[in-house]
C-alpha positions in Angstrom: 0.0 0.0 0.0 1.3 3.4 -1.0 1.8 6.0 1.8 -0.6 8.8 1.5 0.9 12.2 0.7 -0.3 15.0 2.8 -1.0 18.4 1.4 1.9 19.7 3.5 4.6 17.8 1.5 7.2 20.3 0.3 6.4 19.8 -3.4 2.7 20.5 -2.9 3.3 23.5 -0.6 5.8 25.0 -3.0 3.5 24.4 -6.0 0.6 26.0 -4.1 2.8 29.0 -3.2 3.9 29.5 -6.8 0.3 29.3 -8.0 -0.8 31.8 -5.4 2.0 34.2 -6.3 1.1 33.9 -10.0 -2.6 34.5 -9.2 -1.7 37.6 -7.1 0.4 38.9 -10.0 -2.3 38.3 -12.5 -5.0 39.9 -10.4 -2.7 42.8 -9.8 -2.7 43.5 -13.5 -6.5 43.5 -13.5 -6.4 46.0 -10.5 -4.1 48.3 -12.5 -6.4 48.3 -15.5 -9.5 49.0 -13.2 -7.6 51.9 -11.7 -6.9 53.4 -15.1 -10.5 52.9 -16.1 -11.7 54.6 -12.9 -9.3 57.5 -13.5 -10.6 58.0 -17.0 -14.2 57.8 -15.8 -13.5 60.5 -13.2 -11.9 62.7 -15.9 -14.9 62.3 -18.1 -17.1 63.5 -15.2 -14.9 66.5 -14.8 -15.0 67.1 -18.5 -18.8 66.9 -18.5 -19.0 69.6 -15.8 -16.5 71.8 -17.6 -18.3 71.4 -20.9 -21.7 72.3 -19.4 -20.2 75.3 -17.5 -18.5 76.5 -20.6 -21.6 76.4 -22.6 -20.5 73.6 -25.0 -22.9 72.3 -27.6 -25.2 69.5 -26.4 -23.7 66.9 -28.6 -20.3 67.3 -27.0 -21.7 66.9 -23.5 -23.8 63.9 -24.5 -20.8 62.3 -26.1 -18.8 62.7 -22.9 -21.7 61.4 -20.8 -21.9 58.3 -23.1 -18.1 57.8 -22.7 -18.5 58.0 -18.9 -21.3 55.4 -19.0 -19.3 53.1 -21.3 -16.2 53.3 -19.0 -18.4 52.4 -16.0 -19.9 49.5 -17.9 -16.4 48.3 -19.0 -15.2 48.4 -15.4 -18.2 46.4 -14.3 -17.7 43.8 -17.1 -14.0 43.4 -16.3 -14.7 43.0 -12.6 -17.4 40.4 -13.3 -15.3 38.6 -15.8 -12.3 38.3 -13.5 -12.9 38.5 -9.8 -16.4 36.9 -10.0 -15.7 34.5 -12.8 -16.1 30.8 -12.4 -13.2 28.9 -14.1 -14.3 26.5 -16.9 -12.8 23.5 -15.0 -15.4 24.1 -12.2 -18.3 24.1 -14.6 -17.9 20.5 -15.5 -18.5 17.4 -13.4 -15.6 14.9 -13.2 
């Protein structure tokens, strides 16, 4: 009878640590992109206010408002597709 390997064997622990470090790095990239999107969204809000205050034509303000909404939607989709996604391996029964 083969001895059972515990999850604390050095190979398994090292492998898990490497996978966790890689996950953290990958999710860090997602965080950076989300921060850039949020910064762009805030800038579009400021631009909307400046355009309105400056008496800009309606189509310019509307275009900026659409851009702000699209940035919010993009951030939402990215968050849902990464942090709340279910890996394909978990969707099948084995």
